C-alpha positions as CSV (number, residue, x, y, z in Angstrom):
1,M,113.7,135.8,101.4
2,M,111.9,134.3,104.3
3,V,108.6,135.7,103.0
4,S,109.0,134.2,99.6
5,F,109.5,130.7,101.0
6,F,106.2,130.9,102.6
7,D,104.5,132.3,99.4
8,Q,104.1,128.8,98.2
9,F,101.5,128.1,101.1
10,A,99.2,131.1,100.0
11,S,96.0,130.1,98.4
12,P,96.3,130.9,94.6
13,S,93.7,133.3,93.1
14,F,92.7,134.4,89.6
15,L,91.1,137.7,89.1
16,G,90.3,138.0,92.9
17,I,88.8,134.4,92.9
18,P,90.3,131.8,95.1
19,L,91.3,128.7,93.4
20,I,91.5,126.4,96.3
21,A,88.3,124.8,95.2
22,V,89.8,124.1,91.9
23,A,92.8,122.5,93.5
24,I,90.7,120.2,95.6
25,A,88.2,119.1,92.8
26,L,90.8,118.6,90.1
27,P,92.2,115.6,91.3
28,W,89.0,113.6,91.0
29,V,89.2,114.1,87.3
30,L,92.5,112.1,87.1
31,F,90.8,108.9,88.4
32,P,89.8,106.6,85.5
33,T,86.3,105.4,85.5
34,P,86.0,101.8,85.6
35,P,84.3,100.5,82.5
36,S,81.3,98.0,82.3
37,R,83.4,95.2,80.4
38,W,85.2,92.4,82.4
39,M,88.5,93.0,81.3
40,N,90.0,96.3,82.6
41,N,93.1,98.1,81.7
42,R,96.1,97.8,83.9
43,L,96.0,101.3,85.5
44,I,92.1,100.5,86.6
45,T,93.4,97.1,87.8
46,I,96.1,98.7,89.9
47,Q,93.6,101.1,91.5
48,T,91.0,98.4,92.1
49,W,93.7,96.2,93.9
50,F,95.1,99.0,95.9
51,I,91.6,100.2,97.0
52,N,90.6,96.6,98.0
53,R,93.7,95.8,99.9
54,F,93.6,99.2,101.8
55,T,89.9,98.6,102.7
56,N,90.4,95.2,103.9
57,Q,93.2,96.1,106.1
58,L,91.4,99.1,107.5
59,M,88.0,97.5,108.3
60,L,89.6,94.2,109.6
61,P,89.5,95.3,113.4
62,L,86.1,96.9,112.9
63,N,82.8,95.0,113.3
64,M,80.0,95.1,110.9
65,G,78.6,98.5,112.2
66,G,82.0,100.1,111.3
67,H,82.1,98.6,107.8
68,K,79.5,101.4,106.7
69,W,82.2,103.7,106.8
70,A,84.4,101.6,104.2
71,L,83.5,103.7,101.2
72,L,84.1,107.1,103.0
73,L,87.5,106.2,104.5
74,A,88.7,104.6,101.2
75,S,87.7,107.7,99.3
76,L,89.3,110.1,101.8
77,M,92.5,108.0,101.7
78,V,92.8,108.2,97.8
79,F,91.8,112.0,97.9
80,L,94.5,113.0,100.2
81,I,97.2,110.8,98.7
82,T,96.2,112.2,95.3
83,I,96.4,115.9,96.7
84,N,99.6,115.2,98.6
85,M,101.5,113.7,95.5
86,L,100.2,116.3,93.2
87,G,101.6,118.9,95.5
88,L,105.1,117.6,94.9
89,L,105.0,118.7,91.5
90,P,106.7,122.1,90.4
91,Y,104.2,125.1,90.2
92,T,101.5,123.4,92.1
93,F,99.4,124.2,95.3
94,T,99.0,121.6,98.0
95,P,95.6,122.4,99.7
96,T,96.6,120.1,102.6
97,T,99.2,122.4,103.9
98,Q,96.4,124.6,104.9
99,L,95.4,124.0,108.6
100,S,91.8,125.1,107.7
101,L,91.1,122.3,105.2
102,N,92.8,119.7,107.4
103,M,90.5,120.8,110.5
104,G,87.5,120.9,108.2
105,L,88.1,117.3,107.4
106,A,89.2,116.2,111.0
107,V,86.6,117.9,113.0
108,P,83.2,116.6,111.4
109,L,84.6,113.1,110.9
110,W,85.9,113.0,114.7
111,L,82.7,114.3,115.8
112,A,80.7,111.8,113.8
113,T,82.5,108.9,115.6
114,V,81.8,110.5,119.0
115,I,78.3,111.0,118.1
116,I,78.0,107.4,117.0
117,G,79.4,106.1,120.2
118,M,77.3,108.2,122.4
119,R,74.1,107.1,120.4
120,N,74.9,103.4,120.2
121,Q,76.6,102.7,123.5
122,P,76.8,105.6,125.8
123,T,78.0,103.6,128.7
124,V,81.1,102.2,126.9
125,A,81.8,105.7,125.3
126,L,81.6,107.6,128.6
127,G,83.8,104.6,130.2
128,H,86.7,105.6,128.2
129,L,87.0,108.8,130.3
130,L,87.7,106.7,133.3
131,P,90.2,103.9,133.2
132,E,89.3,100.7,135.2
133,G,90.6,100.4,138.7
134,T,91.4,104.1,139.2
135,P,91.9,105.3,142.6
136,I,89.0,107.3,144.0
137,P,91.1,110.7,144.7
138,L,92.4,110.6,141.1
139,I,88.9,110.1,139.6
140,P,88.1,113.9,138.9
141,V,91.6,114.6,137.6
142,L,91.5,111.5,135.2
143,I,88.2,112.5,133.9
144,I,89.4,116.1,133.2
145,I,92.7,114.7,131.5
146,E,90.8,112.3,129.4
147,T,88.2,114.7,128.3
148,I,91.0,117.1,127.1
149,S,92.6,114.3,125.3
150,L,89.3,113.3,123.5
151,F,88.8,117.1,122.4
152,I,92.7,117.2,121.2
153,R,92.2,114.6,118.8
154,P,90.8,116.4,115.9
155,L,93.4,119.3,116.5
156,A,96.3,116.4,116.4
157,L,94.9,115.0,113.1
158,G,94.9,118.5,111.4
159,V,98.0,119.7,112.7
160,R,100.0,116.5,112.1
161,L,99.1,116.5,108.6
162,T,99.6,120.3,108.1
163,A,103.0,120.3,109.9
164,N,104.4,117.3,108.0
165,L,103.6,118.4,104.7
166,T,104.5,122.0,105.5
167,A,107.8,121.1,106.6
168,G,108.7,118.9,103.9
169,H,108.0,121.7,101.2
170,L,110.0,124.0,103.1
171,L,112.9,121.9,103.3
172,I,112.8,121.1,99.7
173,Q,112.7,124.8,98.6
174,L,115.4,125.6,101.0
175,I,118.0,123.0,99.6
176,A,116.7,123.8,96.2
177,T,117.7,127.4,96.7
178,A,121.1,126.3,98.1
179,V,121.8,124.3,94.9
180,F,121.0,127.3,92.7
181,V,123.2,129.6,94.9
182,L,126.2,127.1,95.1
183,M,126.1,126.0,91.7
184,P,128.4,128.9,90.3
185,M,130.8,129.1,93.1
186,M,131.2,125.4,94.3
187,P,129.7,122.9,91.8
188,T,130.9,120.0,93.7
189,V,129.0,121.0,96.7
190,A,126.0,122.0,94.8
191,I,126.1,118.3,93.1
192,L,126.1,116.9,96.5
193,T,123.4,119.1,97.7
194,A,121.3,118.1,94.6
195,T,121.8,114.5,95.5
196,V,120.4,115.3,98.8
197,L,117.5,117.1,97.4
198,F,116.8,114.2,95.3
199,L,116.9,111.8,98.2
200,L,114.7,114.2,100.1
201,T,112.2,114.3,97.2
202,L,111.8,110.6,97.5
203,L,111.3,110.8,101.3
204,E,108.5,113.5,100.8
205,V,106.8,111.1,98.4
206,A,106.7,108.5,101.1
207,V,105.8,111.1,103.8
208,A,102.7,112.3,101.4
209,M,101.3,108.6,101.3
210,I,102.1,107.6,104.7
211,Q,100.4,110.8,106.4
212,A,97.3,110.3,104.2
213,Y,97.4,106.8,105.5
214,V,97.9,107.9,109.1
215,F,95.2,110.4,109.1
216,V,92.7,107.6,107.8
217,L,94.1,105.0,110.2
218,L,93.6,107.2,113.3
219,L,90.0,108.0,112.3
220,S,89.3,104.3,111.9
221,L,90.9,103.7,115.4
222,Y,88.6,106.5,116.7
223,L,85.7,104.8,115.1
224,Q,86.8,101.4,116.7
225,E,86.2,102.8,120.1
226,N,82.6,103.6,119.4
227,V,81.2,101.0,117.3
C-alpha cells in the first residue's frame, strides 16, 4: 500500500519513453496568445492584469539593472503556477514534485545572481559573507557559516517546493483512500472525512500558488543583493 502511494510521483513513460518533457511543455499550449487588436477577451485581460501586477510588485525593490529579469521571473512564476495547478487534477503528473527538476531550475538561476554580483560589485557581494562590526575572533567562523548558507540557498529553494507539493499530494491521497474505505462501514465518518478532503484540496490550491510565488520571490531577493 505504501508503495502505491508513492507511485504517483514516478515519471510516466510510454513505450519506454519518459513523458516528463511532455508534462513540462504542455502547459504552455494552454496560454492564450494575445491578439493584435485593441479589445481583448476577458481571459487575456485577466492574464495580462495578473502578470502586470505581479511584475510590478516583484520589481519594486530592484534597481534598473534588476528589471532585465522581469520577463524571466514572470514567465517562471506563470510556469510554476500552471504546472502546480494542473498537478492537482486527477490522473495527472506534477513535474515539480521531482527534486531534480526543481534543482535544475534553482541552481542555474541562483548561480546567475551570484555571478552577476561578483562581476558588477565584487566588494559588496563578498561583504555579505562578513557582517559589519563582527569581533575579530569570530571572523573565520562567520565567513564559513555565511559561505555555507550561501551555497544552501539553491538546495532550500528546490527542497521547499518539492517537499510542500509532495506532502500535499500524499495527504490528499491518504484522506481519499480513507474515504473509500470508510464509506461502506461508517458513512457518517466518511462524509466528514470527505469534507476534510474538500477543504484540504482548497488548501492545496493555495499552496500550489503560494509556493510558486515564494520560489520566484526568493530568487528576486537573491538578485536584489547582487544588483
